[in-house]
C-alpha positions as CSV (number, residue, x, y, z in Angstrom):
1,M,-12.6,-8.6,12.3
2,H,-12.3,-5.6,9.9
3,H,-12.1,-6.2,6.1
4,V,-9.4,-4.2,4.6
5,I,-7.5,-3.4,1.5
6,I,-4.0,-1.9,1.6
7,S,-2.1,-0.4,-1.1
8,L,1.8,-1.1,-1.2
9,A,4.2,0.9,-3.5
10,A,7.9,1.5,-3.4
11,N,10.4,3.3,-5.8
12,R,13.6,2.1,-4.2
13,F,14.4,-1.6,-3.8
14,Q,11.0,-2.2,-5.1
15,K,10.9,-6.0,-5.0
16,K,12.6,-6.2,-1.8
17,N,10.6,-3.9,0.1
18,L,7.4,-4.9,-1.3
19,S,8.1,-8.6,-0.2
20,K,9.3,-7.3,3.2
21,A,6.0,-5.2,3.5
22,R,3.8,-8.2,2.7
23,H,5.8,-10.1,5.4
24,C,5.1,-7.4,7.9
25,L,1.3,-7.3,7.0
26,E,1.1,-11.1,7.6
27,E,1.5,-10.1,11.4
28,I,-1.6,-8.2,11.6
29,L,-3.8,-9.7,8.8
30,S,-5.5,-13.0,8.3
31,D,-7.2,-14.4,5.3
32,I,-4.8,-12.5,3.0
33,H,-5.2,-12.1,-0.7
34,I,-2.3,-10.5,-2.6
35,T,-2.5,-9.2,-6.1
36,T,0.0,-9.3,-8.8
37,E,2.7,-6.6,-8.8
38,H,2.3,-3.7,-11.1
39,W,5.0,-1.3,-12.4
40,T,3.9,2.4,-12.9
41,T,5.9,5.8,-13.7
42,P,5.9,8.5,-11.0
43,I,2.8,10.7,-10.8
44,G,2.9,14.5,-10.6
45,N,6.1,16.7,-10.2
46,S,8.3,13.9,-8.6
47,P,12.2,15.2,-8.6
48,R,13.0,11.7,-9.1
49,H,11.8,9.4,-12.1
50,D,12.3,5.8,-10.4
51,A,9.5,3.5,-11.3
52,Y,7.0,2.3,-8.7
53,L,6.1,-1.2,-7.8
54,N,2.5,-1.4,-6.8
55,Q,0.4,-4.2,-5.2
56,L,-2.8,-4.6,-3.2
57,V,-3.5,-6.7,-0.2
58,A,-6.7,-7.6,1.1
59,G,-7.5,-9.4,4.4
60,Q,-9.0,-9.3,7.8
61,T,-7.6,-7.6,10.9
62,P,-8.7,-7.2,14.6
63,L,-7.2,-3.7,14.5
64,D,-9.5,-0.5,14.5
65,E,-9.1,1.8,11.8
66,K,-7.1,4.3,13.9
67,S,-4.6,1.6,15.1
68,L,-4.3,0.0,11.6
69,T,-3.3,3.5,10.1
70,E,-0.9,4.2,12.9
71,W,0.7,0.7,12.4
72,L,0.9,1.4,8.7
73,K,2.7,4.8,9.3
74,Q,5.0,3.4,11.8
75,T,5.9,0.5,9.3
76,E,6.8,3.1,6.5
77,V,9.1,4.7,9.3
78,N,10.7,1.5,10.1
79,F,11.3,1.1,6.3
80,G,13.4,4.5,6.4
81,R,10.4,6.6,5.1
82,T,11.0,10.2,6.2
83,E,9.5,13.7,5.2
84,A,13.1,14.7,3.6
85,K,13.2,11.4,1.4
86,K,9.6,12.2,0.3
87,R,10.6,15.8,-0.7
88,L,13.3,14.2,-2.7
89,G,10.8,11.7,-4.4
90,I,12.3,8.6,-2.5
91,V,9.8,6.2,-1.3
92,P,11.1,2.9,0.3
93,I,7.6,2.0,1.0
94,D,4.1,3.5,0.9
95,L,1.4,1.7,2.6
96,D,-2.1,3.2,2.3
97,L,-5.3,2.1,3.8
98,M,-7.5,1.9,0.7
99,L,-10.7,0.2,2.3
100,F,-11.9,-0.4,5.8
101,D,-15.1,-2.3,6.2
102,G,-16.6,-1.2,3.0
103,Q,-15.7,2.4,3.4
104,R,-13.4,3.7,0.7
105,R,-10.1,5.8,1.7
106,H,-7.9,7.9,-0.7
107,E,-10.8,8.2,-3.0
108,R,-8.6,9.8,-5.7
109,D,-6.4,6.8,-5.9
110,W,-9.2,4.6,-6.8
111,E,-9.2,6.2,-10.2
112,R,-5.6,5.4,-10.9
113,P,-5.4,3.0,-13.8
114,Y,-3.1,0.5,-11.7
115,I,-5.6,0.4,-8.8
116,K,-8.5,-0.2,-11.2
117,C,-6.6,-3.0,-12.7
118,L,-5.4,-4.6,-9.4
119,I,-8.8,-4.3,-7.7
120,T,-10.1,-6.8,-10.1
121,E,-8.0,-9.5,-8.7
122,I,-9.9,-9.1,-5.4
123,T,-13.1,-10.4,-5.7
124,D,-14.7,-9.2,-2.3
125,T,-14.3,-5.4,-1.9
126,K,-17.0,-5.1,0.7
């Protein structure tokens, strides 16, 4: 089993899509810990100004890192995420692997205030 932390974010149907994403993650994760939700404004030059709802989910998975990443990307597609929507600033769901067996991913994201805030809700970040 592998210890993981996954970041969830959406700027369309935020509450509904985060709830659906958490339900999907329950299919591949055990020993799940879910943080509170945190609203943020878009970062960078997004053409849209819809607020994001963010959350972290920690748990254990039997999937290796490559398989998990592929599963996350396919789940985004299943939610309707496309390159065209991304260019328009529409994000139905964004699922990022932040930590895999103690190894950080998306290093720049760890400096974002909402990640720093939410990570404190997860006591074991090995």
